[in-house]
N, C-alpha and C positions, 0 to 999 in steps of 0.2 A: 254069651254072644260074642263073636269075634268082631273086633273093630276093623273096618276097612278104611282106606284113605278118604273115600267119598263121604263116609259117615262122619269122620272127623272134620272135614273141611266144608261140609254142606252148610250153606248159609253164612259162611265166613267171608265171602268175597268182598263184602262191603267194608270190612275192617282192615285198615292198612296200618302196618307197623310204623310207617314213616310219616303219617299224617293223621289229621283228625278225622273222625267219622263224618260222613256227610251231614249237612244241617238237617236235624230231625225235629226242629221245632214244630213243623206242621203236623208231625205225627204224635206230638205230646198229648197224652190223655190224662196224666196225673201230675200233681205237684206234691212235693215232699219237703217240708221246711228243713232247712239246714243242708240239703243236698247241693253240692257245688254244681254250677252249670257246666263247668269244664274240669277235667282232671287229666293228669298224666300218670301212667303206671309204668314202672320199670318191670320188665319181664325177661324170662329166658329167651334165647334167640329163636328166630323163625324156624319152624319145624319141630320145636319142642312142644310137649303136651301142654305145658303151662302157658305158652304163647296162645295156643288155640283156645284154651279155656278162658283166658282173660279176654280174648276176642269175642267169645260167645257172650260173656257177662256184659262186656262193654256194649255190645249190640243190643242186648236186652234193656240196659239202662237207657240207651238212646231211644229205643222204640217206646218205652213206657214213660220216661220222664223228660225226654229231650236233652238229656245230659250228653255232652260231647267228651269222648275219651280218646287220648292218643297213647299208643303203646310205644315204649322205648325199649327195644330189645338189646340184650347183651349176652355174650357167651361166657362171661366170667362172673364170679361171685362179687368181686369188688365193683365191677361194672354195673351190677344191679343195685347194690346197696349204697354205694357212694352218692348217687343222686338223691336217695332217701335222706341220708345224713345231711346233704347240702340243701335240702328242701327244694331241689329242682324238680322233683316228682312228688305227687301227693301220696302215693302208695307203692310199695314194692310187693310183687308177687314172687316171694322168695322161697328158698329151700333151706338147707341146713346152715347156710351162712348166717341165718338168724341166731342159731345157737352159738356159733363161733364168735359172732360179734358181741352178743350179750355176755359171753363168758370171757372175752379177751383172749381168744385162742388163735393160733396160726398167724395169718397176716394181720389179724386184729390186735395182736400184742405189739403195737407199733406206736411211735411218738404221736401220730395224729389220730389214733384210735383208742385202744383200751376198751374195757367193758362198756357197752352201749345200752341205754335205756329204751329197748325196743319193746313193742307191744303188738299183739296179733288181734285181728278182727275175726277171721275164719280161716280154716285150712282143711284140706281133704287128705285122706289116707292115700298114699302112693306106694308103689313097689319098685324095687331095684335089685339088680344082680349084675352078673357079667354076661353080656351078650356075645355070642360067638357065631361064626358062620358054620353052617352044617358041613360044608366041604372041609373045614379044618379038622373035623373028627374029635373036637374037644367035648368032653362030657363032664369031667370033674375038675376041681381045682388043680389036682396034680397034673392033669393033661395040658395045663398052660405052659409047662416047661418047654422052652425053646420056641414058643410061638410068638407071633408079632402082636404086641399089645399097644393099642392106640390110647394116648392120654393127652388131656388138656391140663397142663400143670397149674394153670390159673384157676381152674374150676375146683376149688377146695371142697365145695358142697358134695360133689360126687366122689372125689378122691378120698376124702376122709371117711367115707363109708365103705368104699371098696378096699382100702388098705387093710382095715381090720379083718375083712373077709379073706384076703390073700394070706395075711399073717396067721389067721386061725387054721387055714388049710396048709400051712407050712410052705407057702410060696412067697417069694419076694420079687421085686422088679429085676434084680440081677439074674433071676432064673429065666427071664423072658427077653425078647428083642423089643425093647420099648421104643415106640415111635411117637414123637411129640407133635401136637397140633395146637393151633392158637385158640380153639374154642371147642365146647361140647359138641356142637353141630358138626364141626369139621372132623372130630374124632370118629363120629358115627358114619360120616360120609366115606371115611377110609375103608370101613367094612363093606359098604355098598359098592365101592370101586375096586375091591379086591386088594387094597394096599395094607390091610391089617386083618388079623384073625379074631381079635377079641377087644372089647372095650366095656367099661362100666356104663350102665344105662338104666333109665327108667323103662319099665316094660311098656308103658303107654306112649312112648315118644313117637310122634307121628311119622317122622322121616324113616323110621325102621320098617315101615310098610314096604318101602322100596327094597330093602334088604330081603324081606320075606318073599317078595315077588321076583327077586333076582336069581341068577343061576347059582349064587353062593348059598342061598337059603339062610334061615335064621334058627338059632336055638339058644337056650339059656342054661347056665350052670345053676343047679338047684341047691338050696340050703335048707334041708328038711328040719322041721322042728324036733324030730326024733333024735337028731344029732346034738345031744345036750352039751357035749364037750365043745363042739364048734360054736354053739350059741353062747355058752358061758364066756368064751374068749371074745366073741364079737361084742357082747353087751358090756363087757368091762371097758371097752374103748368107746362104744356108741350106746349110751344108756337109753336113748330114746328109740332105738331100733328094736324090732321084734319079729319073730317068724310070721310070715303072711302067705296065704295061698291066693295067688292071683288067677282070676278066671277070664280076664280079657286083656287084650293088648296085642302087640306084634308077636306072632308065633304062639299065641296062647288063646285058649277058649274054655268054656265050661266043660267041654268034653276032654280037653287036654290042659288042665291047670298046671301051674308051676309053683313050687315051694321056694319062696324067695324072701327078701327083707322088706318089711313094712316100715314106713315112716310118714311124716307129714310133708306134703309138697303138692301145690304151692300153698304158702301161708300168706295171706294178705296182711301186710305189716306197715306200721307207722311208728313214730317215736311216742314216748309216754306223754309228752306235752302237747300232742295233737288235740285240737278242740273236741271236747266231749260230745257236743251236740252234732258236730259234723261227722265224727266217727259213728255215732249212733245212726245218723241218717244214711250214711253210706252202707253200713251193715244192714240196716233195714231194707234199703233198696235192693241189695244183692239177695237177701233172703226172700223178699216178696216178689221178685221177678223169676224165682226158681222155675216156675212152670213155663216161662218163656224160653229159657235156655237149656232146660234139662234134656231135651231131645237132640241137642247139637251133636252129642256123641255119648256113648254109653258111660263114659267116665264121669259125665256131668251129674249123674245120679248121686254121686258121693258128696255133692255140694248141698244136699238137703240139710237143713239147719241142725237136725238132731245128730247128724254125722259130722258136718263141718264145724259145728260148735262144740265138739267133744274135746276133752283133754287126754293126754298132754299135748301141748304145743312146744315149740322150741323157745318161746318167751311167754311172759304172762299175757293174758287178755287185756285189752284196753278197756277202761271204764265205760266208754261209749258202747262197745260191743257187749259188755256184761249187761248193761241196761236192756239191750235188745234181747239177749239170751234169756234174761229173767222174764221178760214179757212173753216169750215163746215157750216158757216152762221147760227150758233146756238146762238152765243153771241149777245145779244141785249142791247139797252140802259137800259132796266129794269134790265138785269143781272148786268150791271156795277153799277147802283145805289145801288142794293142790296149788291154787292161785296164791294163797298166803305164803306157802313154802317157797315158791319160785320167786316171788317178789322179794322176800327176805334174802334169799340166796344172791340174787342179782344186785340188790342194794349193797350187800356186804362186799361183793366183788368190786363194784364201782368205788366204794369208799377205800378199799384196800389199794386199788390202783392210784386213786387221787393222793393218798398218803405217801405212797412210794414216790410219785412224781414230785411231790412237794418237799419231802424230807430227806430223800436219798440223793446226795450230790452226784452219785454215779449215774442216776437215771436221767438227770436233766439234759445232758447232751449225748445220751446214748443212741446208737443206731438201733434198728429193729432187732438185729440178732442179739445185741447186748441186753436190750430190754427184756427179751424173752428169757434170757438167763437169770435176770433179776426177778422177773415177775412170776415164773412158774413155781418156785418154792414158796413165795409169799401167798400165791393163790391156793396152793395145796394146804398150807397152814391155816389160812382163813376158813377154808371149807371144813376143816376139822372141828371148828367151833359151832357148826350148825347142829 
């Protein structure tokens, strides 16, 4: 089924990214111990699929439990995760920045960061590749040479998945005309307005419906699973990525699927010290209102607990979420084995970082660039012990 803009946005009008949902106390029909009466969620910026999905779930929680949710959108990875770190939001609807922050990579190898103890509640499978305009004539990675490529440099979540794709295809930014934009949404708007030919994007991004309907048209560079060499190169850089056949989204349908990259987005994320009873209640509320929000758009079907509670995630599951997944008979011995492994890995990385900051005089006053020089070899050596 192909998603149209009406299907994505139907029923979303009451959910505003800059304010609380309307007072739904009168509509409350259920109570759930431990569920907060109000929450703030950091999400991707308006127009992104994650924003729309969070809106649908927030609306369902309001209608079912009277819970009021405010969405705080941001077009950058740091802009979404910093409020979670500062406890200014209760949950982040995050992407691959979860992995980077948990592992201390990229901008998270910095004096005020280092590996973070992040935990996931639920997360759905998403797809990504390089979106192109039909008028550009781009069909393959090689065709990107000389073309205008739109990028939001602060959006590490997208860039860190796209860059291995480019590298695997023998393409670099120097081969293209790179045009910088301040956010993910702005980079895609450039395609819609004819100011760029290509950009990294999730296939389910709502705003790309405008590109599909425009005179420029929409297409995607495919990454077929049969290209083993390509995927070996990609997975060396992004181990949580895998070949995925997408059947709906902008420019995609069951009749015209696209072979692209699969990963988890959005992942509902908190810190490891979040209250277990509260995390359990929020997870339960989201799972038990599935029938209320599942028809908001076709992508919402991927939030069914047997799918959204599957592994791997970019960080371990929170104990409160595990409690709910066990109740729903979703948690398996394989889940537990994966959980034990990633908990051990991330605890090791946090200890290695703390030891570096405490014992290496060069690290104490180092800037981000110097810290990365000090950290990456230590990180690599620590991971060899697992």
